[in-house]
N, C-alpha and C positions, 0 to 999 in steps of 0.2 A: 504494500500500500504506500502511496506517495507520502501519507502523513507520517510514516515511520522512517523516511529517508532524512538523515541528518545533513545539514549544509556542509559540514566538514568533509563528508564523503564526496562532495562535488568539487572540492577545491583542487585535487590533482588534475581533474579533467579541465578545469578552468585554466590552470597554469599551463597545461599542455597546449590548449588552444591558443593561449597568449604567445607561447613559444613558436607555434606555427606561424602566427602573424608576424612575429619578430623576424622569423627566418625567411619570409617571402614578401608580403605586400609592403611591409614597412620599408624594406630596402629595394623595392621593385624598380624605381625609376631614377632616384636621385644619385648622381655620380659626380666625382671630382677628379681632377688631374693637376699635377704640378710639374713644371719643368724649369730648367735654368737657361739663362742667356749668358754668353761669355763674349769678351771683346774680339772683334775682327780687326780693330785698329785702336791704338791709344793705350791708356794705362790699364793695369790689371784691376778688374772689378768683377762682380757677379750680381746678377739680378734674377729673382725667381718670379714666375707668373703662375698663379693658381686660378683655375676655372671650376666653378661649382654650379651644377644644375640646381635650380630652385623649383619648388613645387608649383609655382605659377607659370612655368614655361619659359622663364628667363635664365640668363647665365650671369652669375656674379664673377667679376674678375678682380683679383688682388695682385698688385705689383710691388715688390719690395726688394731693396738692396740688401746684400749680405754684409753687415758691418764687420764681420770677422775677416773679410777679404779687403774691403776698403769702404770708406764713407763716400757717398756720391750725392749730387744734387740732380734728381731726375728732371729732365727738361722736355723730352718728347718721346712718345711711344708710337711706333708705326707698325702696320700689319698688312699682310696679304691673305685674303681668304682663299681657302681651298675649295669652297663651295660657292661659286659665283651667284647662285640663285638667292642667297641671303643678303647680298650686298645692297640692293636698292631699298630694302626694307629695314636695314640695320640702324638702330638708334641707341643712344646712351642715356640712362636715367640714374638717379641716386649716385651721382658722381661726387668724389671728394672735392672740397672747396678749392683745392689747388689745381684742379683740371679746369682750364679756362677756355678751351676750344676743342671742338671735335668736328672732323670733316671726313666725308666718304666721297671718293672719286676714283673709279676703277683704273688702276695702273697709271695714275697721273699725279700722285702726291709725293714730292721730294722734299717739301718743306711745309710748315704750318705756322700761322701767326701773321702779325703785321710787322712793319719795319721797326717799330719800337720794341717788339717782343716776338722774335721769329726764331724758329729752330729748323735747321736743314739736316737732311740725312743723305749726304752725297758721298762719292768716292768709293774706291775698292769695288768695282762692278762685279768682280768674280766672287766676292764674299758678301756683298751688300744684298739683303733680301729684297730691297726695293728696286735693284737693278739687275737681278738675276735673269739670265736668258735674254729675251728681247724686251724686257720691261723697261719703262722709262720712269717708273715711280711706284709707290705703294698704293694699296686700295683704300686705306684709312689711316688716320692719325689723330692723336690727342696731344694738345699743348699743355704743359705743366708749368705752373708758377711763372717766375720772372728770372731774368738773367742775373747770375751771381747769387751769393748767399747772404747778401746784406738784408734783403727783405724777407726771403724765405729760403729754407734749406729742406728740400722735400726728399725724404728717404723712402716713402711708400705712398701709394694711392690705391683707390679701388673705385669701381663703378659697376653698373649692371647693363649688360647687352639685352635689348629687347627688340621686337619687330614692330614696326609702325602699324602693320595690319592686324596685330594681335595674335598671329599664329605662333605656336610654341617653337622655342629653340632647344636643341639638345647638344650634349657634348660632341656628338658625332658631326654636327655642323662645323666644328672647329678643328677636327682632326686634320693634320697636315698643314695647318696654318703657320706661316712664317712670321716671326716678330722681330722688330728692331727697337732698340732703346738708345736714345742720345743722353749721355750723362756728362755733367761738368763738375768742377770742384771735386775731383776724384783724388783720394789718397787717405792717409791716416790723419788723425786729429792733429792739427797744427801744421800740416804740410799737404794741403789739398790744392795742388797746382795742376793736377792732371785733368784729362778729359778722355772719354771713351765712347765708342760706338759698339754696341753689343747686338748679337743676333742669336736666335734659337728657334726651334720648330717643335710644335706639339705633334709628335709623331702619330701617324695613322695607326689605329688599333692600339691605343695605350692601355695600360692596365689600370683602369679607374678604381678609385676607392668608393665603396658603396656608403652612402650617407643616409641615415634614417629620416624618413619624412616626418615633419612635425606632427601631423595629424595622427599618423600611426603610432608614434612614440607616446603621444598623449593618451591614445586608446589603451596602449599597453599598461601605462601607469594606472589608469582608471580600473582596468581589469584586476591588477594586482591589489589595489586598494580595496576593491569590492570583495576580493577573496579574503583579505584579512578581517574585514568587518563581519562577513558571514561566518568565518571560523570562530570569532569571538562570541557571536550570538549563539552558535551551535553549542559551544561549551557551557554557556549559561543555561541552556535548555535541557542539558543532560541530567 
């Protein structure tokens, strides 16, 4: 009879069900990837870029210098998309305050900004992702901060890629994407006289890290909490 079933007897099944959720749907779609950029010209430096799928169909991007290698002032970020279909709709939201401009122009961006605050990404055509093959420029660029470290000294920035038409983006849209970073004031504390141009590629078919979806994680916590409450009630009814 159902009246004789104690709630504590149901707890193992509830926990098992929660585990199944944790092992599948919670981790079903959200993925992340991180890769490094190294100089193809200039001073020694290292910059990492992380891309994270969000549950709303957007991609969060974080760019950060590695202070263990060198301090840098990030000035410009350039990229070439591997999936041309996303370029006309690509937009940036939720950008760090130091990101002052964003442009998209297929294969035609070698600089970004105005004459008072401009960053170029020229030279070394065999190594420069903006000039590889028959390219005359990159597909997109972001301008960061101002010249020199008197007004700002930007070590990291982040933003969110979205589509203007509202269609979802996934990490697969960015696989094979080539990136370039222009950095100035490069070097150790007290001796930042260098500059660098760095490049790197988010390889196709990366080994992404699975990230729990917020809704799924919340459901798991609720299930566990409910199980504890039911167990306490069952003890008091014995």
